N, CA, C, O and the ligand as a Tripos MOL2 file, in Angstrom:
@<TRIPOS>MOLECULE
protein
  269   267    68     0     0
PROTEIN
NO_CHARGES

@<TRIPOS>ATOM
      1 N           0.8540   -1.2000    0.0000 N.3       1 MET1
      2 CA          0.0000    0.0000    0.0000 C.3       1 MET1
      3 C           0.8840    1.2420    0.0000 C.2       1 MET1
      4 O           1.8100    1.3520    0.8040 O.2       1 MET1
      5 N           0.6000    2.1550   -0.8850 N.am      2 GLU2
      6 CA          1.3130    3.4210   -0.8960 C.3       2 GLU2
      7 C           0.9330    4.2210    0.3420 C.2       2 GLU2
      8 O          -0.2060    4.1570    0.8040 O.2       2 GLU2
      9 N           1.8810    4.9660    0.8720 N.am      3 GLU3
     10 CA          1.5440    5.8100    2.0140 C.3       3 GLU3
     11 C           0.7950    7.0450    1.5300 C.2       3 GLU3
     12 O           1.1750    7.6730    0.5420 O.2       3 GLU3
     13 N          -0.2540    7.3710    2.2290 N.am      4 ASP4
     14 CA         -1.0310    8.5370    1.8560 C.3       4 ASP4
     15 C          -0.2250    9.8000    2.1430 C.2       4 ASP4
     16 O           0.2950    9.9530    3.2480 O.2       4 ASP4
     17 N          -0.1100   10.7190    1.1640 N.am      5 PRO5
     18 CA          0.7070   11.9150    1.3760 C.3       5 PRO5
     19 C           0.1920   12.7800    2.5180 C.2       5 PRO5
     20 O           0.9670   13.5020    3.1450 O.2       5 PRO5
     21 N          -1.0840   12.7170    2.7900 N.am      6 ASN6
     22 CA         -1.6310   13.4950    3.8980 C.3       6 ASN6
     23 C          -1.6260   12.7160    5.2080 C.2       6 ASN6
     24 O          -2.0550   13.2240    6.2440 O.2       6 ASN6
     25 N          -1.1370   11.4800    5.1520 N.am      7 GLY7
     26 CA         -1.0340   10.6970    6.3730 C.3       7 GLY7
     27 C          -2.3520   10.1810    6.8930 C.2       7 GLY7
     28 O          -2.4540    9.8120    8.0630 O.2       7 GLY7
     29 N          -3.3630   10.1500    6.0470 N.am      8 ARG8
     30 CA         -4.6430    9.6480    6.5500 C.3       8 ARG8
     31 C          -5.4390    9.0010    5.4270 C.2       8 ARG8
     32 O          -5.4350    9.4580    4.2840 O.2       8 ARG8
     33 N          -6.1050    7.9500    5.7840 N.am      9 PHE9
     34 CA         -7.1140    7.3560    4.9220 C.3       9 PHE9
     35 C          -8.4180    7.4180    5.6930 C.2       9 PHE9
     36 O          -8.5560    6.7980    6.7480 O.2       9 PHE9
     37 N          -9.3660    8.1630    5.1690 N.am     10 LEU10
     38 CA        -10.6220    8.2940    5.9000 C.3      10 LEU10
     39 C         -11.4070    6.9930    5.8710 C.2      10 LEU10
     40 O         -12.0890    6.6470    6.8360 O.2      10 LEU10
     41 N         -11.3090    6.2860    4.7730 N.am     11 LYS11
     42 CA        -11.9220    4.9680    4.6910 C.3      11 LYS11
     43 C         -10.9130    4.0590    4.0230 C.2      11 LYS11
     44 O         -10.0630    4.5170    3.2580 O.2      11 LYS11
     45 N         -11.0050    2.7660    4.3120 N.am     12 PRO12
     46 CA        -10.1170    1.8570    3.5860 C.3      12 PRO12
     47 C         -10.4870    1.8700    2.1050 C.2      12 PRO12
     48 O         -11.6460    1.6690    1.7420 O.2      12 PRO12
     49 N          -9.5050    2.1050    1.2690 N.am     13 VAL13
     50 CA         -9.7590    2.0750   -0.1650 C.3      13 VAL13
     51 C          -8.7650    1.1270   -0.8090 C.2      13 VAL13
     52 O          -7.6250    0.9860   -0.3630 O.2      13 VAL13
     53 N          -9.2240    0.4850   -1.8600 N.am     14 LYS14
     54 CA         -8.3550   -0.3840   -2.6170 C.3      14 LYS14
     55 C          -7.8490    0.4320   -3.7910 C.2      14 LYS14
     56 O          -8.6150    0.7760   -4.6910 O.2      14 LYS14
     57 N          -6.5590    0.7430   -3.7830 N.am     15 LEU15
     58 CA         -6.0090    1.5260   -4.8780 C.3      15 LEU15
     59 C          -5.7710    0.6300   -6.0790 C.2      15 LEU15
     60 O          -5.3240   -0.5090   -5.9460 O.2      15 LEU15
     61 N          -6.0750    1.1550   -7.2390 N.am     16 GLU16
     62 CA         -5.7680    0.4370   -8.4670 C.3      16 GLU16
     63 C          -4.3820    0.8490   -8.9370 C.2      16 GLU16
     64 O          -3.8680    1.8960   -8.5450 O.2      16 GLU16
     65 N          -3.7920    0.0270   -9.7670 N.am     17 ASN17
     66 CA         -2.4790    0.3670  -10.2920 C.3      17 ASN17
     67 C          -2.5960    0.8100  -11.7300 C.2      17 ASN17
     68 O          -3.3870    0.2770  -12.5080 O.2      17 ASN17
     69 N          -1.7920    1.7960  -12.0620 N.am     18 CYS18
     70 CA         -1.7240    2.3150  -13.4200 C.3      18 CYS18
     71 C          -1.2590    1.2160  -14.3720 C.2      18 CYS18
     72 O          -0.2920    0.5140  -14.0780 O.2      18 CYS18
     73 N          -1.9420    1.0600  -15.5140 N.am     19 VAL19
     74 CA         -1.5610    0.0080  -16.4500 C.3      19 VAL19
     75 C          -0.2990    0.3740  -17.2290 C.2      19 VAL19
     76 O           0.2930   -0.4830  -17.8860 O.2      19 VAL19
     77 N           0.1170    1.6380  -17.1610 N.am     20 ILE20
     78 CA          1.2900    2.0690  -17.9210 C.3      20 ILE20
     79 C           2.5430    2.0310  -17.0470 C.2      20 ILE20
     80 O           3.5170    1.3690  -17.4060 O.2      20 ILE20
     81 N           2.5390    2.7250  -15.9080 N.am     21 CYS21
     82 CA          3.7470    2.7770  -15.0710 C.3      21 CYS21
     83 C           3.6710    1.8240  -13.8830 C.2      21 CYS21
     84 O           4.6570    1.6560  -13.1650 O.2      21 CYS21
     85 N           2.5100    1.1940  -13.6650 N.am     22 LYS22
     86 CA          2.3010    0.2040  -12.6000 C.3      22 LYS22
     87 C           2.3070    0.7870  -11.1970 C.2      22 LYS22
     88 O           2.2500    0.0450  -10.2170 O.2      22 LYS22
     89 N           2.3750    2.1010  -11.0910 N.am     23 GLU23
     90 CA          2.2830    2.7240   -9.7710 C.3      23 GLU23
     91 C           0.8130    2.7680   -9.3380 C.2      23 GLU23
     92 O          -0.0910    2.6830  -10.1690 O.2      23 GLU23
     93 N           0.5930    2.9010   -8.0430 N.am     24 ALA24
     94 CA         -0.7760    3.0470   -7.5410 C.3      24 ALA24
     95 C          -1.3640    4.3480   -8.0610 C.2      24 ALA24
     96 O          -0.6930    5.3800   -8.0840 O.2      24 ALA24
     97 N          -2.6100    4.2920   -8.4740 N.am     25 ILE25
     98 CA         -3.2970    5.4880   -8.9380 C.3      25 ILE25
     99 C          -3.7080    6.3130   -7.7210 C.2      25 ILE25
    100 O          -4.3910    5.8240   -6.8200 O.2      25 ILE25
    101 N          -3.2850    7.5550   -7.7150 N.am     26 GLU26
    102 CA         -3.5800    8.4500   -6.5880 C.3      26 GLU26
    103 C          -5.0840    8.7320   -6.5510 C.2      26 GLU26
    104 O          -5.6470    9.1760   -7.5510 O.2      26 GLU26
    105 N          -5.7350    8.4850   -5.4300 N.am     27 PRO27
    106 CA         -7.1770    8.7440   -5.3790 C.3      27 PRO27
    107 C          -7.4880   10.2270   -5.5150 C.2      27 PRO27
    108 O          -6.7190   11.0850   -5.0790 O.2      27 PRO27
    109 N          -8.6230   10.5050   -6.1240 N.am     28 GLN28
    110 CA         -9.1030   11.8890   -6.2150 C.3      28 GLN28
    111 C          -9.8770   12.1880   -4.9410 C.2      28 GLN28
    112 O         -10.6460   11.3530   -4.4630 O.2      28 GLN28
    113 N          -9.6740   13.3770   -4.3930 N.am     29 ARG29
    114 CA        -10.3330   13.7380   -3.1360 C.3      29 ARG29
    115 C         -11.1030   15.0350   -3.2830 C.2      29 ARG29
    116 O         -10.7760   15.8890   -4.1070 O.2      29 ARG29
    117 N         -12.1180   15.1580   -2.4740 N.am     30 THR30
    118 CA        -12.7960   16.4390   -2.3360 C.3      30 THR30
    119 C         -11.8840   17.3690   -1.5350 C.2      30 THR30
    120 O         -10.9160   16.9050   -0.9330 O.2      30 THR30
    121 N         -12.1790   18.6970   -1.5170 N.am     31 PRO31
    122 CA        -11.3720   19.6060   -0.6820 C.3      31 PRO31
    123 C         -11.3660   19.2000    0.7910 C.2      31 PRO31
    124 O         -10.4350   19.5490    1.5170 O.2      31 PRO31
    125 N         -12.3700   18.4830    1.2390 N.am     32 GLU32
    126 CA        -12.4270   18.0240    2.6300 C.3      32 GLU32
    127 C         -11.5710   16.7830    2.8590 C.2      32 GLU32
    128 O         -11.3770   16.3590    3.9980 O.2      32 GLU32
    129 N         -11.0630   16.2070    1.7800 N.am     33 GLY33
    130 CA        -10.1880   15.0430    1.9260 C.3      33 GLY33
    131 C         -10.8800   13.7100    1.7410 C.2      33 GLY33
    132 O         -10.2520   12.6640    1.9060 O.2      33 GLY33
    133 N         -12.1590   13.7200    1.4020 N.am     34 ASP34
    134 CA        -12.8570   12.4620    1.1610 C.3      34 ASP34
    135 C         -12.5120   11.9300   -0.2200 C.2      34 ASP34
    136 O         -12.5670   12.6550   -1.2130 O.2      34 ASP34
    137 N         -12.1610   10.6680   -0.2650 N.am     35 ILE35
    138 CA        -11.8610   10.0440   -1.5580 C.3      35 ILE35
    139 C         -13.1620    9.8000   -2.3130 C.2      35 ILE35
    140 O         -14.0830    9.1710   -1.7910 O.2      35 ILE35
    141 N         -13.2330   10.3010   -3.5470 N.am     36 PHE36
    142 CA        -14.4500   10.0770   -4.3250 C.3      36 PHE36
    143 C         -14.1910    9.3170   -5.6120 C.2      36 PHE36
    144 O         -15.1370    8.9400   -6.3040 O.2      36 PHE36
    145 N         -12.9280    9.0830   -5.9480 N.am     37 TRP37
    146 CA        -12.6290    8.3910   -7.2180 C.3      37 TRP37
    147 C         -11.2550    7.7690   -7.0990 C.2      37 TRP37
    148 O         -10.2930    8.4510   -6.7460 O.2      37 TRP37
    149 N         -11.1490    6.4780   -7.3910 N.am     38 THR38
    150 CA         -9.8520    5.8130   -7.2740 C.3      38 THR38
    151 C          -9.4140    5.1930   -8.5880 C.2      38 THR38
    152 O          -8.4140    4.4770   -8.6300 O.2      38 THR38
    153 N         -10.1460    5.4570   -9.6630 N.am     39 HIS39
    154 CA         -9.9020    4.7080  -10.9010 C.3      39 HIS39
    155 C          -9.0610    5.4390  -11.9330 C.2      39 HIS39
    156 O          -8.8570    4.9280  -13.0340 O.2      39 HIS39
    157 N          -8.5680    6.6280  -11.5970 N.am     40 GLY40
    158 CA         -7.6880    7.3130  -12.5310 C.3      40 GLY40
    159 C          -8.3700    7.6420  -13.8350 C.2      40 GLY40
    160 O          -9.5140    8.0980  -13.8550 O.2      40 GLY40
    161 N          -7.6620    7.4080  -14.9290 N.am     41 HIS41
    162 CA         -8.1340    7.7970  -16.2540 C.3      41 HIS41
    163 C          -8.1220    6.6030  -17.1810 C.2      41 HIS41
    164 O          -7.3690    5.6510  -16.9780 O.2      41 HIS41
    165 N          -8.9630    6.6590  -18.2020 N.am     42 ASN42
    166 CA         -8.9550    5.6340  -19.2410 C.3      42 ASN42
    167 C          -7.6430    5.7300  -20.0200 C.2      42 ASN42
    168 O          -7.3020    6.7930  -20.5390 O.2      42 ASN42
    169 N          -6.9100    4.6200  -20.1020 N.am     43 ALA43
    170 CA         -5.5780    4.6440  -20.7130 C.3      43 ALA43
    171 C          -5.5990    4.4590  -22.2220 C.2      43 ALA43
    172 O          -4.5490    4.5360  -22.8610 O.2      43 ALA43
    173 N          -6.7680    4.2170  -22.8070 N.am     44 ARG44
    174 CA         -6.8120    4.0480  -24.2460 C.3      44 ARG44
    175 C          -6.5010    5.3660  -24.9570 C.2      44 ARG44
    176 O          -6.8800    6.4250  -24.4570 O.2      44 ARG44
    177 N          -5.8400    5.3350  -26.0810 N.am     45 PRO45
    178 CA         -5.4840    4.1620  -26.8910 C.3      45 PRO45
    179 C          -4.1180    3.5480  -26.5480 C.2      45 PRO45
    180 O          -3.6570    2.6490  -27.2500 O.2      45 PRO45
    181 N          -3.4840    4.0130  -25.5010 N.am     46 VAL46
    182 CA         -2.1350    3.5330  -25.1890 C.3      46 VAL46
    183 C          -2.1790    2.1310  -24.6130 C.2      46 VAL46
    184 O          -1.3640    1.2800  -24.9700 O.2      46 VAL46
    185 N          -3.1330    1.8890  -23.7180 N.am     47 ALA47
    186 CA         -3.2470    0.5850  -23.0740 C.3      47 ALA47
    187 C          -4.6960    0.3610  -22.7010 C.2      47 ALA47
    188 O          -5.5030    1.2910  -22.7150 O.2      47 ALA47
    189 N          -5.0230   -0.8810  -22.3640 N.am     48 GLU48
    190 CA         -6.3830   -1.2390  -21.9730 C.3      48 GLU48
    191 C          -6.4550   -1.1940  -20.4500 C.2      48 GLU48
    192 O          -5.7740   -1.9670  -19.7750 O.2      48 GLU48
    193 N          -7.2670   -0.3040  -19.9090 N.am     49 GLY49
    194 CA         -7.3840   -0.2280  -18.4530 C.3      49 GLY49
    195 C          -7.3250    1.2100  -17.9870 C.2      49 GLY49
    196 O          -7.6850    2.1340  -18.7160 O.2      49 GLY49
    197 N          -6.8610    1.3820  -16.7520 N.am     50 GLN50
    198 CA         -6.8760    2.7010  -16.1270 C.3      50 GLN50
    199 C          -5.4480    3.1450  -15.8460 C.2      50 GLN50
    200 O          -4.5940    2.3260  -15.5060 O.2      50 GLN50
    201 N          -5.1900    4.4320  -15.9870 N.am     51 CYS51
    202 CA         -3.8480    4.9420  -15.7410 C.3      51 CYS51
    203 C          -3.8840    6.1050  -14.7570 C.2      51 CYS51
    204 O          -4.9410    6.6640  -14.4610 O.2      51 CYS51
    205 N          -2.6930    6.4540  -14.2560 N.am     52 CYS52
    206 CA         -2.5810    7.5290  -13.2650 C.3      52 CYS52
    207 C          -2.5870    8.9010  -13.9500 C.2      52 CYS52
    208 O          -2.5090    9.0040  -15.1750 O.2      52 CYS52
    209 N          -2.6800    9.9380  -13.1340 N.am     53 ASP53
    210 CA         -2.6380   11.3080  -13.6350 C.3      53 ASP53
    211 C          -1.4080   11.5770  -14.4920 C.2      53 ASP53
    212 O          -1.5030   12.1200  -15.5920 O.2      53 ASP53
    213 N          -0.2420   11.1830  -13.9590 N.am     54 ASP54
    214 CA          1.0080   11.4660  -14.6640 C.3      54 ASP54
    215 C           0.9970   10.8820  -16.0640 C.2      54 ASP54
    216 O           1.3030   11.5680  -17.0400 O.2      54 ASP54
    217 N           0.6340    9.5880  -16.1560 N.am     55 CYS55
    218 CA          0.6440    8.9450  -17.4740 C.3      55 CYS55
    219 C          -0.4480    9.5160  -18.3600 C.2      55 CYS55
    220 O          -0.2690    9.6280  -19.5730 O.2      55 CYS55
    221 N          -1.5700    9.8770  -17.7720 N.am     56 ASN56
    222 CA         -2.6340   10.4610  -18.5710 C.3      56 ASN56
    223 C          -2.1370   11.7100  -19.2910 C.2      56 ASN56
    224 O          -2.3260   11.8700  -20.4970 O.2      56 ASN56
    225 N          -1.4990   12.5870  -18.5260 N.am     57 TYR57
    226 CA         -1.0730   13.8540  -19.1280 C.3      57 TYR57
    227 C           0.1810   13.7180  -19.9810 C.2      57 TYR57
    228 O           0.3260   14.4230  -20.9800 O.2      57 TYR57
    229 N           1.1060   12.8070  -19.5950 N.am     58 SER58
    230 CA          2.3740   12.7430  -20.3170 C.3      58 SER58
    231 C           2.3490   11.7470  -21.4690 C.2      58 SER58
    232 O           3.1430   11.8630  -22.4020 O.2      58 SER58
    233 N           1.4310   10.7520  -21.4140 N.am     59 VAL59
    234 CA          1.4490    9.6930  -22.4320 C.3      59 VAL59
    235 C           0.1220    9.5990  -23.1880 C.2      59 VAL59
    236 O           0.1040    9.6040  -24.4190 O.2      59 VAL59
    237 N          -0.9790    9.5160  -22.4550 N.am     60 VAL60
    238 CA         -2.2570    9.1950  -23.1030 C.3      60 VAL60
    239 C          -2.7890   10.3750  -23.9110 C.2      60 VAL60
    240 O          -3.1750   10.2070  -25.0680 O.2      60 VAL60
    241 N          -2.8140   11.5550  -23.3190 N.am     61 ILE61
    242 CA         -3.3460   12.7130  -24.0490 C.3      61 ILE61
    243 C          -2.5150   13.0130  -25.3000 C.2      61 ILE61
    244 O          -3.0930   13.2270  -26.3660 O.2      61 ILE61
    245 N          -1.1630   13.0380  -25.2070 N.am     62 PRO62
    246 CA         -0.3930   13.2400  -26.4470 C.3      62 PRO62
    247 C          -0.6750   12.1640  -27.5060 C.2      62 PRO62
    248 O          -0.7070   12.4670  -28.6990 O.2      62 PRO62
    249 N          -0.8780   10.9250  -27.0810 N.am     63 ALA63
    250 CA         -1.1700    9.8570  -28.0440 C.3      63 ALA63
    251 C          -2.5110   10.0950  -28.7120 C.2      63 ALA63
    252 O          -2.6650    9.8500  -29.9090 O.2      63 ALA63
    253 N          -3.4860   10.5730  -27.9430 N.am     64 ARG64
    254 CA         -4.7990   10.8810  -28.5300 C.3      64 ARG64
    255 C          -4.6930   12.0160  -29.5350 C.2      64 ARG64
    256 O          -5.3530   12.0030  -30.5740 O.2      64 ARG64
    257 N          -3.8620   12.9940  -29.2190 N.am     65 LEU65
    258 CA         -3.7300   14.1380  -30.1190 C.3      65 LEU65
    259 C          -3.0830   13.7340  -31.4250 C.2      65 LEU65
    260 O          -3.3670   14.3070  -32.4760 O.2      65 LEU65
    261 N          -2.1910   12.7200  -31.3490 N.am     66 ARG66
    262 CA         -1.5240   12.2500  -32.5690 C.3      66 ARG66
    263 C          -2.4150   11.3530  -33.3910 C.2      66 ARG66
    264 O          -2.1900   11.1900  -34.5900 O.2      66 ARG66
    265 N          -3.4450   10.7560  -32.7600 N.am     67 ALA67
    266 CA         -4.2610    9.7520  -33.4360 C.3      67 ALA67
    267 C          -5.0490   10.3750  -34.5790 C.2      67 ALA67
    268 O          -5.7960    9.6780  -35.2660 O.2      67 ALA67
    269 ZN          1.0660    5.8560  -14.5570 Zn       68 ZN68
@<TRIPOS>BOND
     1     1     2 1
     2     2     3 1
     3     3     4 2
     4     3     5 am
     5     5     6 1
     6     6     7 1
     7     7     8 2
     8     7     9 am
     9     9    10 1
    10    10    11 1
    11    11    12 2
    12    11    13 am
    13    13    14 1
    14    14    15 1
    15    15    16 2
    16    15    17 am
    17    17    18 1
    18    18    19 1
    19    19    20 2
    20    19    21 am
    21    21    22 1
    22    22    23 1
    23    23    24 2
    24    23    25 am
    25    25    26 1
    26    26    27 1
    27    27    28 2
    28    27    29 am
    29    29    30 1
    30    30    31 1
    31    31    32 2
    32    31    33 am
    33    33    34 1
    34    34    35 1
    35    35    36 2
    36    35    37 am
    37    37    38 1
    38    38    39 1
    39    39    40 2
    40    39    41 am
    41    41    42 1
    42    42    43 1
    43    43    44 2
    44    43    45 am
    45    45    46 1
    46    46    47 1
    47    47    48 2
    48    47    49 am
    49    49    50 1
    50    50    51 1
    51    51    52 2
    52    51    53 am
    53    53    54 1
    54    54    55 1
    55    55    56 2
    56    55    57 am
    57    57    58 1
    58    58    59 1
    59    59    60 2
    60    59    61 am
    61    61    62 1
    62    62    63 1
    63    63    64 2
    64    63    65 am
    65    65    66 1
    66    66    67 1
    67    67    68 2
    68    67    69 am
    69    69    70 1
    70    70    71 1
    71    71    72 2
    72    71    73 am
    73    73    74 1
    74    74    75 1
    75    75    76 2
    76    75    77 am
    77    77    78 1
    78    78    79 1
    79    79    80 2
    80    79    81 am
    81    81    82 1
    82    82    83 1
    83    83    84 2
    84    83    85 am
    85    85    86 1
    86    86    87 1
    87    87    88 2
    88    87    89 am
    89    89    90 1
    90    90    91 1
    91    91    92 2
    92    91    93 am
    93    93    94 1
    94    94    95 1
    95    95    96 2
    96    95    97 am
    97    97    98 1
    98    98    99 1
    99    99   100 2
   100    99   101 am
   101   101   102 1
   102   102   103 1
   103   103   104 2
   104   103   105 am
   105   105   106 1
   106   106   107 1
   107   107   108 2
   108   107   109 am
   109   109   110 1
   110   110   111 1
   111   111   112 2
   112   111   113 am
   113   113   114 1
   114   114   115 1
   115   115   116 2
   116   115   117 am
   117   117   118 1
   118   118   119 1
   119   119   120 2
   120   119   121 am
   121   121   122 1
   122   122   123 1
   123   123   124 2
   124   123   125 am
   125   125   126 1
   126   126   127 1
   127   127   128 2
   128   127   129 am
   129   129   130 1
   130   130   131 1
   131   131   132 2
   132   131   133 am
   133   133   134 1
   134   134   135 1
   135   135   136 2
   136   135   137 am
   137   137   138 1
   138   138   139 1
   139   139   140 2
   140   139   141 am
   141   141   142 1
   142   142   143 1
   143   143   144 2
   144   143   145 am
   145   145   146 1
   146   146   147 1
   147   147   148 2
   148   147   149 am
   149   149   150 1
   150   150   151 1
   151   151   152 2
   152   151   153 am
   153   153   154 1
   154   154   155 1
   155   155   156 2
   156   155   157 am
   157   157   158 1
   158   158   159 1
   159   159   160 2
   160   159   161 am
   161   161   162 1
   162   162   163 1
   163   163   164 2
   164   163   165 am
   165   165   166 1
   166   166   167 1
   167   167   168 2
   168   167   169 am
   169   169   170 1
   170   170   171 1
   171   171   172 2
   172   171   173 am
   173   173   174 1
   174   174   175 1
   175   175   176 2
   176   175   177 am
   177   177   178 1
   178   178   179 1
   179   179   180 2
   180   179   181 am
   181   181   182 1
   182   182   183 1
   183   183   184 2
   184   183   185 am
   185   185   186 1
   186   186   187 1
   187   187   188 2
   188   187   189 am
   189   189   190 1
   190   190   191 1
   191   191   192 2
   192   191   193 am
   193   193   194 1
   194   194   195 1
   195   195   196 2
   196   195   197 am
   197   197   198 1
   198   198   199 1
   199   199   200 2
   200   199   201 am
   201   201   202 1
   202   202   203 1
   203   203   204 2
   204   203   205 am
   205   205   206 1
   206   206   207 1
   207   207   208 2
   208   207   209 am
   209   209   210 1
   210   210   211 1
   211   211   212 2
   212   211   213 am
   213   213   214 1
   214   214   215 1
   215   215   216 2
   216   215   217 am
   217   217   218 1
   218   218   219 1
   219   219   220 2
   220   219   221 am
   221   221   222 1
   222   222   223 1
   223   223   224 2
   224   223   225 am
   225   225   226 1
   226   226   227 1
   227   227   228 2
   228   227   229 am
   229   229   230 1
   230   230   231 1
   231   231   232 2
   232   231   233 am
   233   233   234 1
   234   234   235 1
   235   235   236 2
   236   235   237 am
   237   237   238 1
   238   238   239 1
   239   239   240 2
   240   239   241 am
   241   241   242 1
   242   242   243 1
   243   243   244 2
   244   243   245 am
   245   245   246 1
   246   246   247 1
   247   247   248 2
   248   247   249 am
   249   249   250 1
   250   250   251 1
   251   251   252 2
   252   251   253 am
   253   253   254 1
   254   254   255 1
   255   255   256 2
   256   255   257 am
   257   257   258 1
   258   258   259 1
   259   259   260 2
   260   259   261 am
   261   261   262 1
   262   262   263 1
   263   263   264 2
   264   263   265 am
   265   265   266 1
   266   266   267 1
   267   267   268 2
@<TRIPOS>SUBSTRUCTURE
     1 MET1         2 RESIDUE 1 A MET
     2 GLU2         6 RESIDUE 1 A GLU
     3 GLU3        10 RESIDUE 1 A GLU
     4 ASP4        14 RESIDUE 1 A ASP
     5 PRO5        18 RESIDUE 1 A PRO
     6 ASN6        22 RESIDUE 1 A ASN
     7 GLY7        26 RESIDUE 1 A GLY
     8 ARG8        30 RESIDUE 1 A ARG
     9 PHE9        34 RESIDUE 1 A PHE
    10 LEU10       38 RESIDUE 1 A LEU
    11 LYS11       42 RESIDUE 1 A LYS
    12 PRO12       46 RESIDUE 1 A PRO
    13 VAL13       50 RESIDUE 1 A VAL
    14 LYS14       54 RESIDUE 1 A LYS
    15 LEU15       58 RESIDUE 1 A LEU
    16 GLU16       62 RESIDUE 1 A GLU
    17 ASN17       66 RESIDUE 1 A ASN
    18 CYS18       70 RESIDUE 1 A CYS
    19 VAL19       74 RESIDUE 1 A VAL
    20 ILE20       78 RESIDUE 1 A ILE
    21 CYS21       82 RESIDUE 1 A CYS
    22 LYS22       86 RESIDUE 1 A LYS
    23 GLU23       90 RESIDUE 1 A GLU
    24 ALA24       94 RESIDUE 1 A ALA
    25 ILE25       98 RESIDUE 1 A ILE
    26 GLU26      102 RESIDUE 1 A GLU
    27 PRO27      106 RESIDUE 1 A PRO
    28 GLN28      110 RESIDUE 1 A GLN
    29 ARG29      114 RESIDUE 1 A ARG
    30 THR30      118 RESIDUE 1 A THR
    31 PRO31      122 RESIDUE 1 A PRO
    32 GLU32      126 RESIDUE 1 A GLU
    33 GLY33      130 RESIDUE 1 A GLY
    34 ASP34      134 RESIDUE 1 A ASP
    35 ILE35      138 RESIDUE 1 A ILE
    36 PHE36      142 RESIDUE 1 A PHE
    37 TRP37      146 RESIDUE 1 A TRP
    38 THR38      150 RESIDUE 1 A THR
    39 HIS39      154 RESIDUE 1 A HIS
    40 GLY40      158 RESIDUE 1 A GLY
    41 HIS41      162 RESIDUE 1 A HIS
    42 ASN42      166 RESIDUE 1 A ASN
    43 ALA43      170 RESIDUE 1 A ALA
    44 ARG44      174 RESIDUE 1 A ARG
    45 PRO45      178 RESIDUE 1 A PRO
    46 VAL46      182 RESIDUE 1 A VAL
    47 ALA47      186 RESIDUE 1 A ALA
    48 GLU48      190 RESIDUE 1 A GLU
    49 GLY49      194 RESIDUE 1 A GLY
    50 GLN50      198 RESIDUE 1 A GLN
    51 CYS51      202 RESIDUE 1 A CYS
    52 CYS52      206 RESIDUE 1 A CYS
    53 ASP53      210 RESIDUE 1 A ASP
    54 ASP54      214 RESIDUE 1 A ASP
    55 CYS55      218 RESIDUE 1 A CYS
    56 ASN56      222 RESIDUE 1 A ASN
    57 TYR57      226 RESIDUE 1 A TYR
    58 SER58      230 RESIDUE 1 A SER
    59 VAL59      234 RESIDUE 1 A VAL
    60 VAL60      238 RESIDUE 1 A VAL
    61 ILE61      242 RESIDUE 1 A ILE
    62 PRO62      246 RESIDUE 1 A PRO
    63 ALA63      250 RESIDUE 1 A ALA
    64 ARG64      254 RESIDUE 1 A ARG
    65 LEU65      258 RESIDUE 1 A LEU
    66 ARG66      262 RESIDUE 1 A ARG
    67 ALA67      266 RESIDUE 1 A ALA
    68 ZN68       269 GROUP 0 **** ****
């Protein structure tokens, strides 16, 4: 389990791993810190599955623009 950067998990969550870099996908939180989304971004057309923020912006979006 990755350590939460804020040092807290309000509820137990199962983090998914990015299909591109294999790192845990950082959960999306409300300003209050509640996790509302743990699935990252659709990695297509680069890969089948879900990817993290970093890969979405550095790999997936550029690939879509080239498509
Ligand atoms: Zn990634």
